[in-house]
N, CA and C of each residue as an Amber inpcrd file, in Angstrom:
protein
   180
   0.8080000  -1.1990000   0.0000000   0.0000000   0.0000000   0.0000000
   0.8530000   1.2650000   0.0000000   2.0150000   1.2170000   0.6190000
   2.8800000   2.3920000   0.6550000   3.3390000   2.7590000  -0.7550000
   3.5910000   1.7620000  -1.5750000   4.0170000   1.9860000  -2.9530000
   2.9310000   2.7240000  -3.7430000   1.6870000   2.3410000  -3.5460000
   0.5720000   2.9820000  -4.2490000   0.4460000   4.4370000  -3.8150000
   0.5910000   4.7040000  -2.5400000   0.5190000   6.0830000  -2.0410000
   1.6370000   6.9360000  -2.6220000   2.8190000   6.3550000  -2.7410000
   3.9520000   7.0870000  -3.3050000   3.7020000   7.4210000  -4.7740000
   3.1850000   6.4740000  -5.5240000   2.8730000   6.6950000  -6.9410000
   1.7830000   7.7620000  -7.0790000   0.7810000   7.7300000  -6.2170000
  -0.2850000   8.7240000  -6.2660000   0.2660000  10.1220000  -5.9740000
   1.1380000  10.2190000  -5.0020000   1.7400000  11.5110000  -4.6700000
   2.5760000  12.0540000  -5.8100000   3.3580000  11.1940000  -6.4350000
   4.1700000  11.6240000  -7.5830000   3.2990000  12.0300000  -8.7700000
   2.1820000  11.3430000  -8.9500000   1.2590000  11.6830000 -10.0290000
   0.6520000  13.0610000  -9.8220000   0.2490000  13.3500000  -8.6040000
  -0.3030000  14.6710000  -8.2940000   0.7490000  15.7490000  -8.5160000
   1.9630000  15.5080000  -8.0960000   3.0490000  16.4620000  -8.3000000
   3.3030000  16.6990000  -9.7860000   3.3550000  15.6310000 -10.5600000
   3.5920000  15.7470000 -12.0020000   2.4650000  16.5120000 -12.6840000
   1.2340000  16.2660000 -12.2990000   0.1040000  16.9910000 -12.8810000
   0.1630000  18.4740000 -12.5340000   0.5470000  18.7750000 -11.3200000
   0.6740000  20.1670000 -10.9030000   1.7210000  20.8980000 -11.7330000
   2.8530000  20.2680000 -11.9420000   3.9180000  20.8610000 -12.7590000
   3.4590000  21.0140000 -14.2020000   2.7700000  20.0210000 -14.7240000
   2.2910000  20.0860000 -16.1050000   1.2940000  21.2180000 -16.2970000
   0.3850000  21.3880000 -15.3690000  -0.6020000  22.4670000 -15.4640000
   0.0840000  23.8270000 -15.3990000   1.0080000  23.9930000 -14.4720000
   1.7140000  25.2710000 -14.3610000   2.5100000  25.5690000 -15.6360000
   3.1370000  24.5410000 -16.2040000   3.8960000  24.7200000 -17.4470000
   2.9740000  25.1520000 -18.5800000   1.8350000  24.5040000 -18.6990000
   0.8750000  24.8840000 -19.7350000   0.3730000  26.3130000 -19.5330000
   0.1620000  26.7200000 -18.2860000  -0.2770000  28.0810000 -18.0040000
   0.7970000  29.0860000 -18.3990000   2.0580000  28.7610000 -18.1470000
   3.1390000  29.6770000 -18.5140000   3.2740000  29.7870000 -20.0300000
   3.1300000  28.6790000 -20.7400000   3.2020000  28.7150000 -22.2010000
   2.0500000  29.5510000 -22.7540000   0.8710000  29.3560000 -22.2080000
  -0.2870000  30.1410000 -22.6480000  -0.0660000  31.6280000 -22.3670000
   0.5010000  31.9430000 -21.2170000   0.8000000  33.3380000 -20.8850000
   1.8550000  33.9340000 -21.7940000   2.8300000  33.1470000 -22.1870000
   3.8580000  33.6220000 -23.1050000   3.2570000  33.9250000 -24.4700000
   2.3720000  33.0650000 -24.9230000   1.7650000  33.2190000 -26.2440000
   0.6220000  34.2310000 -26.2690000   0.0740000  34.5420000 -25.1130000
  -1.0440000  35.4810000 -25.0170000  -0.7340000  36.4930000 -23.9160000
  -0.0660000  37.6020000 -24.2410000   0.3920000  38.5420000 -23.2140000
  -0.7250000  39.2590000 -22.4600000  -1.9760000  39.1000000 -22.8820000
  -3.0700000  39.7400000 -22.1490000  -3.4120000  38.9900000 -20.8650000
  -2.9110000  37.7620000 -20.7250000  -3.1610000  36.9790000 -19.5110000
  -2.1690000  37.4120000 -18.4350000  -2.6840000  37.7240000 -17.2650000
  -1.8540000  38.1950000 -16.1580000  -1.0360000  37.0590000 -15.5450000
   0.1470000  37.3960000 -15.0830000   0.9980000  36.4110000 -14.4020000
   0.3670000  35.9490000 -13.0940000  -0.5530000  36.7290000 -12.5430000
  -1.1870000  36.3590000 -11.2760000  -2.0650000  35.1180000 -11.4120000
  -2.3430000  34.6960000 -12.6340000  -3.0990000  33.4520000 -12.8400000
  -2.2760000  32.2640000 -12.3560000  -0.9650000  32.3380000 -12.5120000
  -0.0880000  31.2210000 -12.1710000   0.7150000  31.4860000 -10.9070000
   1.1860000  32.7270000 -10.7230000   2.1170000  33.0320000  -9.6440000
   1.5310000  34.0070000  -8.6340000   1.9030000  33.8300000  -7.3770000
   1.5260000  34.7820000  -6.3380000   2.3690000  36.0490000  -6.5130000
   2.0120000  37.0890000  -5.7830000   2.7590000  38.3540000  -5.8730000
   4.2250000  38.1570000  -5.4910000   4.4750000  37.3920000  -4.4410000
   5.8610000  37.1340000  -4.0160000   6.6320000  36.3680000  -5.0840000
   5.9910000  35.4080000  -5.7250000   6.6530000  34.6390000  -6.7690000
   6.9470000  35.5050000  -7.9940000   6.1160000  36.4930000  -8.2530000
   6.3420000  37.3890000  -9.3870000   7.5400000  38.3060000  -9.1430000
   7.8480000  38.5910000  -7.8970000   8.9740000  39.4640000  -7.5670000
  10.3060000  38.7360000  -7.6350000  10.2870000  37.4290000  -7.5000000
  11.5100000  36.6390000  -7.4570000  12.4040000  36.8050000  -8.6830000
  11.8910000  36.7070000  -9.9120000  12.7800000  36.8490000 -11.0770000
  13.4950000  38.1930000 -11.1460000  12.8210000  39.2680000 -10.7530000
  13.4810000  40.5790000 -10.8100000  14.6010000  40.6880000  -9.7720000
  14.5090000  39.9370000  -8.6940000  15.5650000  39.9450000  -7.6870000
  16.7260000  39.0350000  -8.0860000  16.4350000  37.9590000  -8.7900000
  17.4560000  36.9950000  -9.1820000  18.1820000  37.4130000 -10.4640000
  17.4810000  38.0690000 -11.3730000  18.0160000  38.3950000 -12.6950000
  19.3920000  39.0610000 -12.6710000  19.6320000  40.0660000 -11.8220000
  20.9610000  40.7010000 -11.8390000  22.1120000  39.7350000 -11.5510000
  21.8740000  38.7510000 -10.7070000  22.9440000  37.8140000 -10.3890000
  23.1790000  36.7980000 -11.5080000  22.2110000  36.6570000 -12.3990000
  22.3340000  35.7080000 -13.4910000  22.7290000  36.3680000 -14.8090000
  22.7080000  37.6790000 -14.8390000  23.0130000  38.3980000 -16.0740000
  24.4610000  38.1980000 -16.4570000  24.6630000  37.8830000 -17.7300000
  26.0190000  37.7050000 -18.2390000  26.6190000  39.0370000 -18.6710000
  27.7760000  38.9790000 -19.2380000  28.4650000  40.2050000 -19.6650000
  28.2810000  40.4690000 -21.1530000  27.3820000  39.7140000 -21.7720000
  27.1340000  39.8990000 -23.1970000  26.3750000  41.2050000 -23.4150000
  26.8390000  42.0200000 -24.3530000  26.1530000  43.2630000 -24.6450000
  24.8810000  42.9610000 -25.3960000  23.8700000  43.7280000 -25.0740000
  22.5620000  43.5150000 -25.7190000  22.2430000  44.6300000 -26.6450000
């Protein structure tokens, strides 16, 4: 029974990731959709805080 519970938990996790991925693709392709559909306000702030540390030295 423990094996079945583990598989069920992994299935729920995989479905959650798949739905979020589909929402992000839809948001990318349709800019009228707000990011708040997928991400909380705190999650929306994260990329702007991380971006400077990930920026390369390539001129744009």
